[in-house]
C-alpha positions in Angstrom: -210.1 -27.2 -17.9 -209.4 -23.8 -16.6 -207.2 -22.7 -13.6 -210.2 -21.8 -11.4 -211.6 -25.3 -11.8 -208.3 -26.9 -11.0 -207.8 -24.9 -7.9 -211.2 -25.9 -6.6 -212.8 -22.5 -6.9 -215.8 -23.0 -9.1 -217.7 -20.2 -10.8 -215.6 -17.5 -9.2 -216.7 -18.3 -5.6 -214.0 -17.4 -3.1 -215.4 -19.6 -0.4 -215.6 -22.8 -2.4 -213.9 -25.9 -0.9 -210.9 -27.5 -2.6 -211.9 -31.0 -3.6 -208.8 -33.2 -3.0 -208.8 -36.8 -4.2 -206.3 -39.0 -2.4 -205.0 -42.3 -3.8 -204.2 -45.2 -1.5 -200.5 -44.2 -1.4 -201.3 -40.9 0.3 -203.6 -42.5 2.8 -201.1 -45.2 3.7 -198.4 -42.5 4.0 -200.7 -40.6 6.4 -201.3 -43.7 8.4 -197.8 -45.1 8.7 -195.5 -43.4 6.2 -192.0 -42.1 6.9 -192.2 -38.9 8.9 -191.8 -36.4 6.1 -194.4 -38.0 3.9 -196.7 -38.6 6.8 -196.5 -34.9 7.8 -197.4 -33.7 4.2 -200.4 -36.1 4.1 -201.6 -35.0 7.6 -201.2 -31.3 6.8 -203.6 -31.7 3.8 -206.0 -33.7 5.9 -206.1 -31.0 8.6 -206.8 -28.3 6.1 -210.4 -27.0 6.8 -210.6 -25.6 3.2 -210.6 -29.1 1.6 -213.2 -31.7 0.9 -212.2 -35.3 0.3 -214.2 -37.2 -2.2 -213.7 -41.0 -2.1 -215.0 -44.3 -3.4 -215.7 -47.8 -2.2 -212.7 -48.9 -4.3 -210.3 -46.8 -2.3 -211.7 -48.2 0.9 -211.2 -51.7 -0.4 -207.6 -50.9 -1.3 -206.5 -49.9 2.2 -208.8 -51.1 4.9 -208.7 -54.9 4.5 -204.9 -55.1 4.9 -205.0 -53.1 8.1 -207.8 -55.3 9.4 -206.0 -58.5 8.4 -202.8 -57.4 10.0 -204.7 -56.3 13.2 -203.2 -52.9 13.0 -205.8 -51.1 15.1 -204.2 -47.7 14.8 -204.0 -47.8 11.0 -207.6 -49.2 10.9 -208.8 -46.3 13.1 -207.0 -43.8 10.9 -208.8 -45.1 7.8 -212.1 -45.3 9.7 -211.9 -41.6 10.6 -210.8 -40.6 7.1 -213.7 -42.5 5.4 -216.3 -41.2 7.9 -215.3 -37.6 7.2 -214.8 -38.0 3.4 -217.6 -37.6 0.9 
């Protein structure tokens, strides 16, 4: 892999989006983590130069527990994330 691919700039395009894949830990930190971790996750999520590919497996890792525990705020956070992710 070359440095351009790793940075998300494919084929020399300067306007390419950076594809950022989050794992469940980052999403949980963004939803309810300690303030320093939460701030880092939210900063990345707010970056308009990033795309967030995801999978149904990630959804299954985080959403059911929020639903089971009736944590509506966390559930809403995940809902918004997955609606806007690829």
